[in-house]
N, C-alpha and C positions, 0 to 999 in steps of 0.2 A: 504494500500501498504505500504512495505518495502522496504527502503533504500537498494540498496547496494552498493552504495561507499566504505563504510567502512566496510569489513568482520565483525567482529568483532563486532557490530553495527547489522547488519544485520541478525545476529545469534541469539544476546540477545532476538532480537524485535520476532524473529518466536518462538524462546522458551516461551517467554511471553502470546503469542497469544494461543500456546497449552496448554499449565498450565493453562491460563485464561479458555480457549473452557474443557478441561476435567474438572475444577471443577464447571464447571456450568452444564455441563450435568452429575458431580456422578458417575462414572463408579461401577457399583460393579460385582462379579463374580454371575453368576446364583445357583438360589439353586437347585441342584439334590436331587429328590428323592431316595431312594432305589431299586423299580423298575426302575427308569433310569438310574442308575450305573449297573446293574444285566445284562440290556441291552448291555450301552458302552462295558461291556469287554464281551459279548460276541462278538460284531464286533469287538473291540480290537487281542481276540483270531484269529479272521477268518482273519483278516489283517497282524500279524503274521507272522501265515501258508502260509500265499503267499510269503512270504520271500523269496528272488533266494535261493539253496541249497548250502549252508556252507557262507552262510551271517547269522549275529547275527540277531534274533526277531526284538530286541528291540537297534537300535543304539549306543543310545544317553545310553544306560544300559550299553556296550559293553565298551564305550569309556572313562565314567566312571569306569567303574574297571579296566582298564586299565591303565589310570593316577593313582590312587590307587597303582596301584599294582609298577607303577615304585617310587613313593613317599615311598613306604615302602621297596623296591630294594636298595634305594638310604640313606634314613636313613640307612638298616643293615651295607651300606659299610662305612657309616659316625661312625657308631657302631664301625665296627672293627679296623677302619683304627687309631680313637682315642684309643682303645685297644693296639692296637700293639706299638702306641706312648710311651704309659705310658710302656707298658713291655720292651722295648729300653731306657726306661728315669732311672726308677727302676733298669736295668743293670748296667747304666752309674755310680749310685752312686749319683744322684742330689738330693735324697731328698725328692720327691715330689710322692707323694700316689695317681695313679690314682683313679678316681671317681665310 
């Protein structure tokens, strides 16, 4: 039984129970044979083929690629801004060189 009159204590108790149980059962990833891996890849291909028209076959990969694209655009914009600021600084004659 976990007391619920103090949320922080109830959460610690629940976490301790979960941790103790997971340590006790010692979960491990299953070992996958080469044959089973091939079968899973075939099924994955079939499921990706069922994706609605226009939707990415792997939405997680599409989301990850979109996030990487945004980060690259942001870094490029930041570099361009720093370069422009450096040029303005040299033109003003403050003696600083761009990095």
